[in-house]
SEKOL-581097 format. One record per residue: x, y, z of N, C-alpha, C in turn; residue in three letters. Coordinates in steps of 0.001 Angstrom, whole numbers, plus 500000, padded with zeros to 6 digits. Last residue first. Example, Ala and Ser with C-alpha at 12.3 -4.5 7.8 and 13.67 -1.06 7.14 Angstrom:
2
512850497750507080513670498940507140512900500030507870SER;513190494310507800512300495500507800513200496700507800ALA;
***
This chain:
361
551676666941525921550378666410526065549812665718524790SER;554342667913525437554147665806525314552540665605525200ASN;554493670291524419554535669309523448554395668137523977LEU;553493671396526876552659671459525842552787670331524530ALA;555529670931528402553871670192528703553312670416527242SER;557131672091527361557348670742527350556103670081527725GLU;556620674993527309556664674279526577556817672522526114VAL;556485674966529988555391675269529926555318674580528166SER;559402674966530795558820673895531559557443673555530834LEU;562631674612528622560745675565528917559576674623529257HIS;563722673211527144564268673590528037562942675029528909ARG;563792670697525672563304671391526272564031671928527103ILE;567198668941523707566078668975524603565136670110524873GLU;569114668897521979567945668385522085567392668459522602GLY;570736671754522709571053670688522828570244669266522710ASN;567975673456524181569456673249523429569572671698523516ALA;564690675698523658565592674386523931567039674620523662MET;563907677737524718563002676756524677563684675511524818ASN;564436680777526438565604679486525892564322678696525828LEU;563549682728527639563331682660526592563776681450525754GLY;564166683180530340562785682469530281562409682235528713ASN;565994684629530010566578683165530130565175682735529761ALA;565697687132529934565839686480528421566066685079528592LEU;565152687384532831563833687201531768564697687120530310HIS;567351686840534087566674685825534098565524685870532979LYS;570014687548533111569549688353532716567901686906533023ASP;572802686236533152572801687738533576571286688170533460SER;572061683751532438572969684063533529572458685319534061ALA;571708685075529656570776684189530597571091684396531780CYS;574980685475528781573665686664528591572359685996529859ALA;576669683226529182576299684078530257575473685193529922LYS;574836681675527410575052681141528668575556682201529787GLU;575379683309524869574154682373525229573811682021527010LEU;577497685991524654576880684492524369575784683715525404GLY;577859688840525274577677687546526181578311686186525832LEU;577281689958522330578232690526523220578774689104525152THR;575046688488521314576047688547520888577314689176521512ALA;572857688629523829573829687875523165574931687570522799LEU;573050691767523880573402690757525289573875689625524465LYS;571880692342520879573705692677521422573979691969522829LYS;569646690727521200570527690803520284571971691304520747VAL;568105692907523173568620691356523510569442690776522597TYR;568260695226521648568712695224523081568892693652523605PRO;566456694519519443567595695052519410568415694960520798LEU;563626693944520178564775692699520275565719693388520481THR;562150696225520036561738695279520980563097694530521499ALA;563119697469517744563162698156518397562836697113519912HIS;562021695648515996563974695748515949563852696252517505ASN;559716695671515381559956694223515813561652694725516392LEU;559333697784514350558997698176515898559307696661516466ALA;560492697187512125560729698416512553559940698364514186LEU;558776695306511144560244695011511387560620696166512155SER;556043696626511308556215695334512276557999695181511972ALA;556144698297508817555947698215510211556571697315511209THR;556973696519506889557923697816507092557923698137508859ILE;555172694628506687556419694245507153557454695197507762PRO;551759694006507166552721695383507224554008695224507586VAL;551726691348506981550728692004506332551706693812505947ALA;552555690086509385553390690119508147552936690924506865GLY;551082690155511225551950690861511080552592691564509699PRO;550255687096510323549212688361510221549859689738510266MET;550332684481510327551930685649510083551231686742509875ASN;549120682813509589549726682495511081550741683852510980THR;545347683389509681546854683590508525547801683669510167VAL;542223682893509612543315682186510552545250682379509777CYS;539571683851508870540743683989508770541701683644509717TYR;536482682119508228537665681772508918538736682568508509HIS;532765682732507945534606682678507295535588683040508636VAL;530070679998508301531519681155508936532704681295507966VAL;529285677636507789528562678787507091529418680086507652GLY;531158676419508829529928676033509171528882676859508737GLU;533363677428507218533462676107507922531949676708508566GLU;535391679083505168534323678574505518534204677468505891VAL;538635680728504517537906679574504502536646679666505004PHE;541448682694503744540205682274504634539447680934503858VAL;543291683376502393543498683579504161542497682788504526PRO;545956682747500527544209681987500631544314681942502231GLU;548156684583501037547710683549499708546403683614499625ASP;548561683965503434548287685576502550547725685019501325HIS;547223681179504485548682682043504629547814683555504019THR;546472679685507792545883679615506345547252680674506079THR;545628676791509855546602677636509352545832678080508036PRO;542320676320511021543177675533510428544396677015509987LYS;539336676245513779540310677067512627541734675966512306SER;537457675048515233537743674883513327538498675409512651THR;537695675841517573538057674626517413538314674411516091GLU;539944678241518359538525678075517891539024676494517245ILE;542434679429519405541578679256520167540371678411519672CYS;545519677503517522544157678615517519543586678294518511GLY;548273677499517839547322676406517533546009676830517228GLY;549872679417517785549822678889518736548613677979518983GLN;549286680664515769550281680490515643550598679573517204ASP;546451681400516547546428681002515416548107680208515362ILE;545328683866517907545881682425518309546844681526517274SER;543524685227515966544700685951516151545770684360516618ILE;541245684383513969541621683221515335543409684202515103ASP;538119686267513237539886686293513240540052685345514490VAL;535300684850511561536066684545512710537912684758512663LEU;532354686808510596533435686368510283533975686013511733VAL;529137685467509079529821686354510203531355685869510118SER;527426683998507216528713685186506509529418686132507811GLY;525059683556509256525711682763508105526340684306507237PRO;525536683897512668525287684228511615525616683705510370LYS;525862680681514928526496682155514340525788682551512795MET;525242678191515880524458679496516131524474680789515866GLY;527013676746515027526461676466514578525007677338514913LYS;530148677571516897529486678118515458528209678112514657LEU;529099675921518844528644677770519349529268677816517610MET;530348673962517988528692673690518152528129675405518244GLU;532691674149517412531920673921516478530763674333516518ARG;533642676211519680533749674825519266532572675376518473THR;536463678339521436535002678178520588535139677304519861ILE;538013677789523147537488678499524200536043678216523047VAL;541049675978523318539697676007522245538692676277523142LYS;544069677061523881542904676947524749541550676669523679PRO;546735676914522533546181677498522811545050676767523172ALA;549543675470524148548607675287523143547515676172523432GLU;552401677713525592551370676428525942550516676334524188LYS;553607679746525848554486678532525977553532677272525427GLY;551253681485527511552838681063527631553204679951527159VAL;548372681600526012548648681123526816550153680540527103VAL;546075683429524744546897683053524855548189682415526218TYR;543186684190522543543415683911523902545009683336523794VAL;541556686047520760543312686329521331543107685941522245SER;539792686106518242539851684955519252541399685456519450GLY;536807687710517318538280687908517538538716687671518737VAL;534070688013515676533943687330516380536078687667516318VAL;531664689921513768532850689639513600533368689022514957LEU;529040690201514049529132690204512751530353689364512477ASP;527086688626516856528087689411516369528168688978514745SER;525429687348518047524657688026517769525491688930516820ARG;526729684442518650525399684200517827524816685438517104SER;529002685506520268528461685328519091527779685065518281ILE;527140685727522999527805686886522403528258686680520649VAL;526819682609523310525419684003523661525917684955522506ASP;529184681582523511528142680898522837526982682209522881ALA;530365682734526269530502683118524617529910683043523636ILE;528316682444527960528774683591527332529301684049525993ASN;528937679318527638527690680257527578527468681401527360ASP;531667679039528560531067678749527624530002679351527121PRO;532719682656529885532420681402529904531903680991528588THR;534278685621530961534086684294529410534353683175530315SER;531776688071531434532801686923531865532617685438530554ASN;532309690907529967531441689772530555532234688623530394ILE;531042694395528833531807693775529470531633692222530315TYR;530473696679526375529706695418527063531073694314527728SER;529899699268525111531071698277524945530270697380526264VAL;528284701874524135528691700510523193529648699708523423LYS;529798703025526926529019703031525559529155702669524713GLU;531680702861529286530373701981528947529395702405527924ASN;535259702780529203533805703214529240532713702459528809GLY;537704702141528901536961702109527486535304702546527652PHE;538953702191531059539768702925529751538725703141528892ASP;537258700664532948538066702056533321538523703115532305ASN;536751698580531790535994699381531592536444700448531909GLU;539735697114531405538972697867530393537881698979531001LEU;539360696827534770540723698189534015540134698205532505ASN;537266695125534483537071696210535133538454697017534728LYS;538684692703533385537798693561532658537604694684533111LEU;540836692169535321541239693288533568539968693554533214LYS;539323691367537380540406692562537087540503693145536012GLU;538297688969536070537391690238536712538472691572536674ASP;539495687348533441539855688173534252538746688865534850SER;538332686162531140538204685612532660538491686192533765ILE;536542687775528778537848687806529507537687686867530833ASP;535149689738526213534778688677526743536374687995527451LEU;533327692534525116534706691779525805534375691251526309ILE;531507693502522238531929692570523830532881692208524048ASN;530742696306521124532161695834520877532129695141522192VAL;529794697828518531529136697498519690529873696642520096HIS;531254700207516196530506698676516469530247698885518018ALA;533048702380515214531796702521515481530867701472515852GLY;535801701777514847534512701701513898533579701677514328SER;536130702132517988536670703202516621536003703233515268ASP;535810699818518783534938701142519079535333702135518270ILE;537481698345517489535813697806517125535561698969517996GLY;540202699400518147539746699243516470538499699042516739LYS;540029698440520759539917699701520636539729699999519368ARG;540066695404520458538644696494521135538649698073520987ILE;542213695427518936541546694903518754539703695622518872ALA;543639695730521244543779696872520271542995696061519217GLU;543411693678523168542790695172523581543304695743522339LYS;543960691172521588542335692011522312542433693301522732GLY;546554691712522184546293692115520923544914692165520694ALA;547266691920525268547754692904524627546935692775522714VAL;544066690170525796545273690862526241546016692110525198GLY;541179689226526240541660690564526198542765690767526662ALA;539304687184525116540622687154525338541223688789525376GLY;537093687953522145537263686791523009538953686932523539VAL;535161690266521074536695690057521360537117688909522730VAL;532812690667519024533318690391520238534352690188519945SER;530538693171517837531949692679517741532477692090518473VAL;527873694346515972528155694215517218529580693224516756GLU;526276697270515033526817696191514650527719695545515645ARG;523830699669515884525339699419515649525307697718515748ALA;520745700025513809521277699602515127522915699048515244GLN;520110703251512691520460701475512417521429701279513911ILE;519233705752512468518390704964512460518884703635512424ASN;522452706663510848521373707124511553520050706246511239GLU;525279704716511980524498705522510571523304706224511311PHE;528666704322512624527426705548512885526479705730512153ASN;529782701185511751530120702600511130528541703260512327GLY;530370698677509817530236699127510733530291700479510257PHE;528636696529507429529881697761507361529431698212508790LEU;528160693126505502527604694298506639528656695150506863THR;527873690837504590526927692248503784527079693489504760GLY;528742688528505195527747688689505127526784689748504943ILE;531552687184502858531031687644504292529498688423504386GLY;532727686915500496531893685875501497531317686515502788LYS;533132689165499351534498688688499737533687687384500706ASN;531134690610498448531529690112497763532668688948498094PRO;530085691598501346529056690525500053530496689747499701LYS;532312692157503924531661692576502428530874691521501910LEU;533829690744505930532450690707505439531761691514504613LEU;536272690496505245535919689685504754534128689653505023PHE;536815694020506068537206693772504495536222691860503976TYR;536448693499508453535915694008508217535744693700506660GLN;539266691875509349537323691236509889536575692176508584GLY;541100693160509023540586692121507655539399691783508083VAL;540449695314510544540896695665509158540344694504508061VAL;540454693716512687539201694239512644539604695014511470LEU;543547692865513323542088692059512666540991692979512327SER;545222694643512990544831694119511558543467693275511642ILE;545227695240515892545080696118514592543869695867513641ARG;546311692585516529545205693023517016544204694545516282GLY;548968692585515305547701691505514975546430692203515616ALA;550073694793516870550019694607514777548604694086514739ILE;550072693873519030549552695478518889549012694745517563LYS;551665691315518695550471691191519213549604692815518906SER;554346692872517973553761691990516881552222691779517625MET;554818693790520635554907694663519368553936694330518176PRO;554717691617522404553938692642522415553547693272521215ALA;556953689935522405555935689498521635554611690454521226LEU;558734691334524123559127690868522640558041690251521840LEU;557536691405526100557953692599526033558338691910524030PRO;555210690267528324556218689471527130556344690877526244LEU;554532690777531833554496690790530060555633690625529487SER;555959690841534119555518689430534145554765689930532413GLY;557210693241535017555960693330535134555295691940535009ASP;559975692564534064559380692830535438557884692615535515ASN;559530690353531082559906691752531602559283691809533598ALA;560655687753529277559328688178529861559926689772530214THR;560293685234526145561123686551527219560341687057527792VAL;558807684126524535558568683814526028559642684532526567THR;558723684844521822557159685150522866557414684768524062GLU;561029684747521192560971685917521653559138686262522599TYR;563087682000522075561680682278521369561512683239521846ALA;565816680076521461565614681574522203564433682128521672VAL;567370677175521102566107678056520233566140679397521559GLY;570248675660519743569935676899521214568795677666520459LYS;569977672835517949569957674267518178569640674347519382VAL;569662670388517326570156670547518360570597671772518801GLY;567872669219516109568416669765515403569958669983516544THR;565645667932517444566634667514516929567757667845516403SER;563675670982517673564563670436518374565542669153518065ILE;562714670416514586563831672058515360564520671293516056LEU;561321668054515015562214668159513904563350669449514222GLU;558952669462517010560167667850517233561020667827516161LYS;558246671189515493558522671963516511559778670579516752ALA;556945670231513757557898671120513058559027670886514151ASN;554816668728515395555321668127514106557428668583513570GLU;553744670697516646554326669957517225555379669329516319LYS;553006674014516337553444672936514928554347672042515778ASN;552340675895518656551131675518517325551678674544516292GLY;554247675169520012553093674630520491552324674385519472ALA;556429677252519562556781675314519471555095674507519273LEU;556962679633518917555505679082518441555512677299518300HIS;559067681403518098559118680108517721558090679105517377LEU;560742684641516333559220683693517109559296682118516937TYR;564238684501517420563133684085516798561657683732517188THR;567508683150517435566131684048518151565362684428517018PHE;569606680501517784568727680983517197567897681884518109LEU;572908679249518290571548680090518549570930680749517704THR;574893676321516482573875677705516644573006678287517991HIS;576022674001517059576773675218517177575698676680517372ASN;574266672050516688574031672475517811575134673839518390PRO;572724673253513227573408672706514516573653672976515654THR;570539674075510918571065674260511959571583673523512389LEU;570133673146508149571012674467508059571646674294509890PHE;567231671863508243568783671247507974569850671996507726GLN;565320674047508536565980673035509977567277672657509697ASN;564611674729506079565642675824506985566386674950508241GLU;562730673068505249563897673136504728565036674553504751GLU;560995673047507622561525672916507573562859672212506648PRO;561265676976508843560364675821508330561061674371508117LEU;561923678776511398562611677873510649561104676591510127PRO;559336681107512603559893679798512785560857679429511718GLU;560211684617511725559228683470512111560427682400511938LYS;562526685793512050561335686488512400560538685046512756VAL;566291686238513254565213685983512630563954686262512952LYS;569451685428513633568424686413514081566908686316513049VAL;572038683233514634571024683699513712569642683790514438ILE;575038683193515692573798683672516642572990684325514835LEU;576725682075513924576847681963515642575212682110515924GLU;577536681720510530576998683015511502576854681773512755ALA;578094680522508720579451681497508604578380681869510235SER;575920678583507599577570677891508020578131679402508419GLU;573816680356507587574242679418508607575574679047508793PHE;574653681838505099574735682232506190574601681270507637ILE;574551679589503305575873680319503557575685681447504691ASP;572368678852502936572887677816503446574669678621503720SER;571011681143501888570871680108503236571934680004503952ALA;573179682883499463572272681860499925571901681564501439SER;575202684823499839574357684486498664573377683723498599SER;575645687952501683575911686410501286574224686253500692LEU;576812691036502694576191689955501962576425688636501649ILE;577920692148505443578612691368504582577341690764503979LYS;577420695417506946576869694323506727577688693826505958ALA;577723697923507417578520697509507834578284695414507759GLY;575580699670506074575767699926507224576592698690508500LYS;576281699730503415576641700504504355576720701022505555SER;575202696679503523576162696594503217577087698359503705GLN;572423697615503524573140696779504625574675697062504518TYR;572144699148501619571630699669502792572709699092503795MET;572929697440499438573515698274499338573401699153500714GLU;570276695572499608572014695492500310572861696599500475ASP;567643697541501157567947697116499706569410696256500279THR;564826697830502041565907697408502715567237697094501741PHE;562163697738500417562827698649500321564072698174501427GLY;560912695454501534560352696330502289561235697652501927ILE;562133693490499542560694693527499406559983694619500570GLU;564909693537500285564135693967499214563181694395499241LYS;565737692298502370564979693322503071564308694005501489GLY;567039689882501582566339690039502755565503691038503136ALA;568946689905499261567391689757498831567037689765500107GLY;571352687948500793571016688715499400569510688769499375ARG;571500687804504273571014686746502791570809688203501602GLU;574008688855506016572783689103505343572654688609504206VAL;576202689228509030575978688518507762574090688861507647TYR;578225690972510995576834690679510349577083690486509393VAL;580710691005513787580321690870512156578964690408511648GLU;580546693269516337580026692015515491580430692177514018HIS;580804696244516663581347695035517500581472693679517306ASP;579160697777514835580242698423515255581629697245516328LEU;577126696320513854578946695869513307579963696758513907SER;574949697060515530575637695277515921577305695682515515LEU;574517699046514539574828699389515651575671698125516126GLU;573937698373511749574592699652511735575122699372513893GLY;571830696573512242572814696211511807574499697227511764VAL;569387698813512784569911697309513938571873697068513154SER;569383699939510469570070700387511171569987699696512640GLU;568694697507508723569707698196508404570748698749509728PRO;567028695190511320566984696266509478568513696729509740THR;566578691691511314567010693062511602566888694325510348LEU;564655689608510256565301689821511434565932691316511967GLY;562230691564508273563459690889508611563917691012509868VAL;559205690566506707559772691203507568560918691026507748ARG;557580689271504519558922690398503746559384691010505291CYS;555763686257503865556708687200504884557842687612504260GLU;554606684743502072554402686367501888554775686952503129ASN;555326681854503754554589682788502407554275684175502836ASN;558770682260504566557142682125504701556376682404504095LYS;560988683120504401560494682316503447559194681694503414ILE;563298685750505200562197685170505444561206684167504420GLU;566920685273504909565797685944504282564308684934504996LYS;569172685210507605568780684659506749567415685574506246PRO;571569686699509317570048687522509251569758686601507736VAL;574016686363511831573401685745510879571783686261510423GLY;576913686973513750575329687481513329575069687393512002ILE;579677686112515525579353685994513935577736686120513985LYS;581295688739517695580329687216517585579789687743515884MET;
***
């Protein structure tokens, strides 16, 4: 099969759909086309790709024209949708519920879209979403602490174990893969961490993992959320529902009880955000202030560490790329029900029930 890797064009998005090492494995049995400069910003030169068997093409339009299977990182932007046809299989993060207008345009192209974030595993986990969720969870504490600094619009506090000073509080709402990494980094930072989730079982398992020293385990109800975020310097929202728009678990009214200069990091922004006042931001302009609270809502958080993120993503996705390239979409999905769960659209129709529900709501 002919596989194409266009250069990502989202703001400050330097990750690549395929690394040179991945191309080396695929080029043994398939033709691989890479857009010129696709990996330049992270040290993956055109020469490296060529040495692994790739053919370098000069433009995105050439890539889409030459390839059947398009492997990307982020959802196509409107200027990329024009290149897509029903003859393409697109394998990437789609996050359709997070941008309904672009989703409808993308569906109208007739492309067969397989979304990393809805591919499943035997245990019900999301193996292609997990690597980026882990990275986003870790980054949330890094950027959160940065924007708590007074020159960066923050309240002016620092996490750590300081003698005779009470530990500052961090609250993590949603204890999935991203949330768990945020919790781990919060504990490491010396903060007191409040963990909120709707699952009592998950809270109990987390208590077994993290213990009770400077950690609180709290059932995620509106009253409990409002209470803990009013005490917190940093709040991380990491609520995810497969294929659906994230529920708004933190409301504008709750923000009015927060300390001025406190920081919200909305990891769920790819799926529309779990905070009522959130709106998408970029790495160029990552924050805004609403109700006196600093909001960080960058839609491609792992793009801040593109080398690590590209390597981690490729480790997870490459087996599925091989399957799609070798068998074709129909046979690949027929042979693997978990990959089939990734099929979000085909021939102008939505093929995933949760995504359909989200787009029609």
